[in-house]
N, C-alpha and C positions, 0 to 999 in steps of 0.2 A: 504493500500500500504506500502510495506517495502522499503523505500528509504535509501540506505546505501552509505557512502563515498567510492568511488572507490580508488584503490591503486594509488599513485601519478603518476605511469607510465602506467596507463591504456590506451589502444588504443582509439583513438577518437570515433570509432564506438560504444564503450560501453556507452559513454555519450549520443550518439544518441538514443541508445536503452532505456536508462533511461528516456529521454524526451518523447519517444513514449509511454512508460509505464505510465508516468505521465498524458499524454493526455487521455489515455484510463481510467485511474483511475478517472480523473475529470468527464468524461462522465458517469461513473458508480456511481458518487456521493460519492466516497470513502472519509471518514472524514479526514484521514491523508493527502491525496492529497489536499483537500480543505484547510487544515491548512497551508501546505507548500506554496500553491499558494497565500493565503491571506497575509502571512508574507514576501513574496519575490517578487511577480510581482508588478512593479511600479504602475500599474493601480489601485491596491487595497491598496496602501500606502498613508499616509498623505503627500501632496506635500510640506508642510512646515516643517515636521519632517520626513525625508525620511525613517527612520527605524520603524515608528509607523504605524501599520495597521489601515485602516479606520474602522469606526464603522459600520460594515456590518455583516449580519447574514450568516451562512453557506449556507442557501438556496439561498441567493443572489449571493454568489460566485459560487455555482453550476449552477445557471441559466444564468450566465454571458457568453457572447461569449468567446470562448477559443479554439485556434487552435494550430497547431504544432509549429508555430513561438512563440506563447505565452508560450508553454510548454518549449521550448528551453531557452527562456529568464528567465523563472522562475527557471529552473535548474541551469543556469549560475549564477544567483543571489544567489541561495542556496549554491553554491560553492564559493560565494563571488567575482565572476568575474563581470566585468561591463556589458557584454553582451555575446551572444552566440559566436560571432566571436572571442572575447578575450579568451573564454574557449577553443574553437576548436583550435586556433593557439597555445595556451599553451600546450594542450594535444598532438598536433602533435610533438612539440619539446621534451616534457617530456617523451614521449614514445620511443624516439630514444636514444638508450643506449649510443651513443658516443657524445651526445650533451651537451653543458655547462648547459642547463636548467635541463637536467636529472641529471647531477652530483650534481648541487646545491640542487635540490629537494630531492635527496637521502640523502644528508647531513642534510637537515632540518629534515627529518624523523628520522635520527639517533640522532639528538640533542633532539628532543621533546620526544623520547622514551628512552633516556639515553643509547643508544647503542654505547658505547665507542669503541668497537672493529671495528665496521663498520666506525664510524667517523674517527678513527685514520687511518684506511687503506685509506680512501678517501683523507684525508689531506696529507698523505705521498705521494700518487700518484699525487695529484693535490693541491699543497700548496696554490695556488691562491684562493682556495675556502674560505679561512679564511676571506678574504676581499671582496668576491663576494657579489652581492646583488640580491634580488628577482626581477624578471622582470614581475611579474604578473600585469595585468591591472584589478584593483578591482572596486567594487561598492562604494568605500569610498572616502573621501576627504583627500589628493589628490588621484587620481586613482592608481598611482604607489607608493607603500610605500617604496620600495627599502630597505627592511630590510636585515641586515646581519644575519649570523647564530647566532651571539651573541644576537641579538634582539629577536630571537625566544625564548630564555630562559626567557625573561620578560613575556611571555605568555599574550601579550597585543598589540592591534593594528594590529596584523596579522590575518590570516584566523581564524575564530571563532573556527572551529573544531580542530585547532592546538594549541589552548591555553590550554596547559597542562604542568605540571611540574613533571619530573621524580624524584624519590628519590635521585638520584646521580647528580642532577643538578649542584651542586657546582663543582664536578669533571669534568663535561662536560665543564663548564665555564673555569676551569683551563686549560683544554686541548686546548680550542680555544684561550685563552689569551696567553698562552705560545707559541702557534703557530703563534702569530702575530696579533690577532684580536685587533682592536682599541676599548678600553674601552668606549670612548666618541664619537664614530661615531654616526652621526644623521641618523634617518630614518624619513620618511615623513608620519605622522599620525595625525588624529584628527585636520586637518587643519593647522598643524605646523610641526616643526622639533624637535625631541626628541631623547635623548641618552637612552641607555638601562636602566640606573639607574632610571630615571624619570618614565619610563614605568613600571619597576619592582615594585616600591613602591606603585603603585595604583592597583596592580593586585592581584586578589583573589587566583588563582591557586597556585602561589608560597607560599602564606601565609598558605593556607590550607594544602599544602604538607610539611610545616615546613622547607622550604628551602629559604625563602625570606631573612632572616637575614644573612644566610651564603652567599648568592649571593651578598648582599650588601658589605659584608666584602671582598670577593674575587675581586669584581670590584674595590673597594677602594684600595686594595693591588696593583692593576695594574694601579692606577692613575686616576680612574673615579672621576669626580668632584662631591663633595657632596653639593656644593653651586649652586645657579641658573645657568642654562646652557640651551641654546636653546630657543624655543618659550615661551612667558611669561605665558600662561594659565596653563600648567602643567610642566613647566621647572624648578620649584623650588622643589627639591626632598622632603625636610622636610615638606613643607606646603601641597604638594600633598599627602604624606603619611598620614598626619593628616586629610585632607579632606576626604580621603577614609577609615578612621578608623583604620589604621594599626599602632597602637602605638608601637609595638615591632620594626617595621621598623623605625619609627621616632626616637626612643631611640638609635637604632643602628647607624643612621646617625649622631646623636649628639655625640655619642662615637667616631665616625670616623672624627669629626671635624666640623660638620655642626653647624652654629650659630642658637641659639634659642632665641636671644635677640630681640624679637619683641612681641607685645602684643598678637597677635593671637596664636603664638606658646606657649607663657606662659600660656594663657588661656586654651588651649587644654591639656597641660601637667599638669595643676593644680599648677603652680608656683605662689602662691598668692603674695609673696613679690615683685617679678619682675613685675607681672601684676599691682599691686598697684603703683609701681614706674613709669611704662610706661603709665598708663591710662590718667593722666591729659593732656599730650601733644598729645594724639592720635587723629587722624582724625575721623570723623563720619564713614567713610568706614572701618577703622581699628577696631573701636569699634563694628561695626556690625559683622564683621568677627569673632572677638574674642568672642562675645556673642554666635554666632552660633556654633562655635567649642567647647566652654565650655559646652553648653547644649548637644551637640552631644556626648561628652566624659564624661558626668555625673559629671562635676566639679561644684558642688553646691555652694561652697564658692566663686568661680569666678563669677558665675551668680549673686549671691547676691551682690558682689562688683559692 
């Protein structure tokens, strides 16, 4: 089965057709359909780890009861929506060219593809878009992430198939920020509230596209906080960058004023004198984190210390 992402403004009926195709493909034992079902239908996912498929064979998935309602739910989850109703309601609005949802989704597509011409035209006609937020009801925690256009440049926490970084991401960010985007606006992701910078420094697409450091700089230029902001788990940009292995991003944050005067940061960055100075008074938790980060980043002398 060839399941492809539909255009953002696709008519609701096209999603219905995809669900029917998925149902037929399951009945035929299509391996791609089985994989999509196994990774998206809640019945085949671990109840304690909602994104983790259960340990089931393809034959068990093929032989399991599966009707049109199941196919619709699977498809909705594949598109990252909470359920079929959420997908259908969104599609009805997004397919209507004069709706706010259509305008916002069109702007998102322009952002993630680096289409400055389309983005500029949309912002000129609808300046309110720069602070508008996604209304999608997703499968994640919390269900409505409420991302702004700027958050989509972090390529993190939003729809999985939209987590991509165009080569001109810095120019896109500049266009949004000069138009009035709030550099430190929060979105609701990963069970907390996070600004674009915290999401950016843990994201692999911007790093792989070589735009992560440039985006850090442009966000900082427009006042983004480089120190902890938002929910505690991932709201400390420097420690988040180090935990996800993005050393260039960590160094950029320090260059822009982030403090690295803690044992874990010193350990990850290989600052042996500072680590030796901070170690005696460090808590067991701080020592554990420092050891883990030093090992992760290959800081042999810190590990030996």
